[in-house]
Each structure stands twice: as C-alpha cells, then as structure tokens.
C-alpha positions as CSV (number, residue, x, y, z in Angstrom):
1,X,-13.1,15.2,39.6
2,X,-15.4,18.6,39.3
3,X,-13.8,21.1,37.3
4,X,-12.8,24.4,39.3
5,X,-12.3,27.7,37.1
6,X,-10.1,30.7,38.8
7,X,-8.9,33.5,37.3
8,X,-5.6,35.2,37.5
9,X,-5.2,38.7,36.6
10,X,-2.2,39.6,34.7
11,X,0.5,41.6,36.0
12,X,2.7,43.6,34.5
13,X,6.5,42.5,35.1
14,X,5.6,39.0,35.9
15,X,7.4,36.9,33.5
16,X,5.3,33.7,34.6
17,X,2.3,35.7,33.9
18,X,3.6,36.8,30.4
19,X,4.4,33.2,29.6
20,X,1.3,31.9,30.3
21,X,-0.8,34.6,28.5
22,X,1.4,34.0,25.4
23,X,0.4,30.5,25.2
24,X,-2.9,31.7,24.8
25,X,-3.1,35.1,23.3
26,X,-1.0,33.9,20.2
27,X,-3.3,31.4,19.3
28,X,-6.0,33.8,19.9
29,X,-4.8,36.5,17.5
30,X,-3.5,33.8,15.0
31,X,-7.3,32.4,14.7
32,X,-9.0,36.2,14.2
33,X,-6.4,36.7,11.8
34,X,-7.3,33.9,9.8
35,X,-10.9,34.8,10.2
36,X,-10.1,37.8,8.6
37,X,-7.1,37.1,6.0
38,X,-4.6,38.9,7.4
39,X,-1.0,37.6,9.1
40,X,1.3,39.1,12.0
41,X,4.3,36.9,13.0
42,X,4.5,35.3,16.7
43,X,6.8,38.0,17.7
44,X,4.6,41.0,16.4
45,X,1.7,39.1,18.3
46,X,4.3,38.9,21.6
47,X,5.0,42.6,21.0
48,X,1.1,43.5,21.1
49,X,0.7,41.2,24.2
50,X,3.8,43.1,25.7
51,X,2.1,46.5,25.1
52,X,-1.5,45.5,26.7
53,X,0.5,43.7,29.7
54,X,2.1,46.9,30.2
55,X,-0.8,49.2,31.2
56,X,-2.4,46.8,33.7
57,X,-2.4,48.5,37.3
58,X,-3.1,51.7,35.8
59,X,-7.1,51.5,36.0
60,X,-8.6,49.9,38.6
61,X,-11.4,48.5,36.1
62,X,-9.0,47.3,33.6
63,X,-8.6,43.7,33.8
64,X,-6.5,41.0,31.8
65,X,-7.0,37.5,33.3
66,X,-6.3,34.1,32.2
67,X,-9.0,31.6,32.8
68,X,-7.9,28.1,34.5
69,X,-9.4,24.9,35.3
70,X,-7.8,22.9,37.7
71,X,-4.8,25.0,37.3
72,X,-4.4,24.5,33.7
73,X,-4.8,27.6,31.4
74,X,-8.0,27.6,29.4
75,X,-8.6,31.1,28.2
76,X,-7.7,34.8,28.5
77,X,-9.7,37.8,28.1
78,X,-9.0,41.6,28.3
79,X,-12.0,43.9,29.7
80,X,-13.0,47.2,31.4
81,X,-15.0,49.8,31.6
82,X,-15.1,51.9,28.4
83,X,-13.8,55.3,28.4
84,X,-13.9,56.5,24.9
85,X,-17.8,55.0,23.9
86,X,-16.6,54.0,20.3
87,X,-16.5,57.2,19.0
88,X,-19.5,58.6,20.7
89,X,-21.3,55.6,19.2
90,X,-22.7,54.4,22.7
91,X,-23.2,56.3,25.5
92,X,-20.6,56.6,28.4
93,X,-20.2,53.3,31.0
94,X,-20.3,50.6,28.9
95,X,-18.1,47.5,29.8
96,X,-16.3,46.4,27.0
97,X,-14.8,43.0,26.4
98,X,-11.5,43.6,24.1
99,X,-10.3,40.2,23.7
100,X,-11.6,37.0,24.6
101,X,-10.1,33.6,23.8
102,X,-10.9,29.7,25.2
103,X,-8.4,27.1,23.9
104,X,-10.6,25.2,21.3
105,X,-10.3,21.6,23.3
106,X,-12.3,23.7,26.0
107,X,-15.1,24.9,23.7
108,X,-18.6,23.8,23.9
109,X,-17.9,23.2,27.7
110,X,-19.9,26.0,29.2
111,X,-16.3,27.5,30.4
112,X,-16.5,30.1,28.2
113,X,-19.8,30.9,29.3
114,X,-19.2,30.8,33.1
115,X,-15.6,33.4,31.9
116,X,-17.9,35.4,30.6
117,X,-20.2,35.7,33.4
118,X,-17.1,36.3,35.7
119,X,-16.6,39.4,33.4
120,X,-19.8,41.0,33.4
121,X,-19.8,40.0,37.2
122,X,-16.7,41.9,37.7
123,X,-17.5,44.9,35.5
124,X,-20.9,45.6,37.0
125,X,-19.0,46.0,40.3
126,X,-16.9,48.4,38.4
127,X,-20.1,50.5,37.5
128,X,-20.9,49.0,34.3
129,X,-24.6,48.2,33.9
130,X,-24.3,47.5,29.4
131,X,-21.8,45.5,27.8
132,X,-20.4,45.8,24.2
133,X,-17.9,43.6,22.4
134,X,-17.1,43.7,18.4
135,X,-16.8,39.9,17.7
136,X,-14.9,38.1,15.3
137,X,-17.8,36.7,13.0
138,X,-16.9,33.2,12.7
139,X,-16.3,32.3,16.3
140,X,-17.3,35.1,18.0
141,X,-20.8,36.2,17.0
142,X,-22.6,32.7,17.4
143,X,-20.7,32.8,21.1
144,X,-22.0,36.2,22.2
145,X,-25.2,35.4,20.7
146,X,-25.8,32.7,22.4
147,X,-24.4,34.3,25.7
148,X,-27.6,37.5,25.1
149,X,-25.5,40.0,23.2
150,X,-27.5,41.5,20.3
151,X,-26.4,43.5,17.4
152,X,-26.6,46.9,17.9
153,X,-27.4,47.9,14.3
154,X,-23.6,50.4,14.6
155,X,-20.2,49.3,13.4
156,X,-16.8,49.8,15.1
157,X,-15.0,52.6,13.1
158,X,-12.0,51.1,13.5
159,X,-12.0,47.2,13.1
160,X,-15.2,47.5,11.2
161,X,-17.0,45.0,13.1
162,X,-20.8,45.6,14.5
163,X,-20.9,46.2,17.7
164,X,-23.0,43.5,20.3
165,X,-24.8,45.0,23.2
166,X,-26.0,43.8,26.1
167,X,-27.6,44.9,29.7
168,X,-26.1,43.1,32.5
169,X,-27.4,42.6,36.2
170,X,-26.6,40.5,38.8
171,X,-29.1,37.4,39.4
172,X,-29.3,38.0,43.0
173,X,-31.7,35.6,45.1
174,X,-35.1,37.2,45.9
175,X,-35.2,38.2,49.6
176,X,-38.2,38.5,51.4
177,X,-38.4,41.0,54.4
178,X,-41.5,40.9,56.3
179,X,-42.9,40.5,59.3
180,X,-41.9,36.8,62.0
181,X,-44.9,34.9,62.2
C-alpha cells in the first residue's frame, strides 16, 4: 500500500489533538535535551506544549501541525512567518521552523523531506521567500543540509545554535504560452 501523508493543524482546546501532539512532542524535546545535556520532566514538556498550542489561531501565518501516514502520526512541526527577525540578524519576512520532529521509526524514508516541502509551500503561500531554522547539531543539521539549508554564519542569541537559511521557490511546471499552430 502506498503511503499517504496528510497534515492536521493542531487546534487549541482540542483534547484529542493535544494527546496526539504529546506523543510526538515529548520524545522530540527529550531527544533535543539529550543532545545538549539538559533535562525537563514530561510534565514540564507537556506544559510547554500547552503554551505553544494555546497561541494557535492567533495568526493565519502560524502553524502547528501533525504529519500522519495512513492515519498514523509520524511527525510534528511548529512553523510561522517570523515577526522578530532573530534580533535583527535577518531581514523581515523569513519563514521559520520553531520545532520539527519525525519519529525515529519513520526517518530516512523521505517523509521528513515531504513534511519540510509542505512547510515551505505553506509559508511561501503566507508570503515567505526565505526560511531559517536553528537546528539541533546531532540530528537536525545533517537533515536540514540535505534539504538545501546552509549555515548563515550567524548564531541565534537565545539558544546559541547556528542559523541555517534557504531561499524558497515553488517548483511550478513551465507553461508555454504562444500561438497555436
């Protein structure tokens, strides 16, 4: 059976969405924390997730989505048009991915790349022409490099991670407009 990937926008006040998001967000934060040598309890992570979900619907260009394949959750991402422009390090209008996770059993199958493409298309339609992300150095940097992101040489002042950037375009099929023969 062919894998069908679809995306669910997480809605605040939707208990089922919170429960589904928790199953992905908690292992995501634990993985990142392990890579940087920090610790948060599951309760702390869940409270952080609740705060992120609580702002959903405040802006049309802010998205928090769960990716599913054949109705099985495989990943989660929070992404938006950046309003703060990373303390003036980048010009306005960048799309940013504030969290991105693919469950380990679904990695290296092209699903993360498909999810990223969906994110880029969504933010492009929101007006972004460039993207940035501050990836985890262990699993994030290799993935984002393989998806065309490059190190800008700048460091995010909050999390002290390098800022990776990419220009985005929609790959539209060429259309020839001319006289009929």
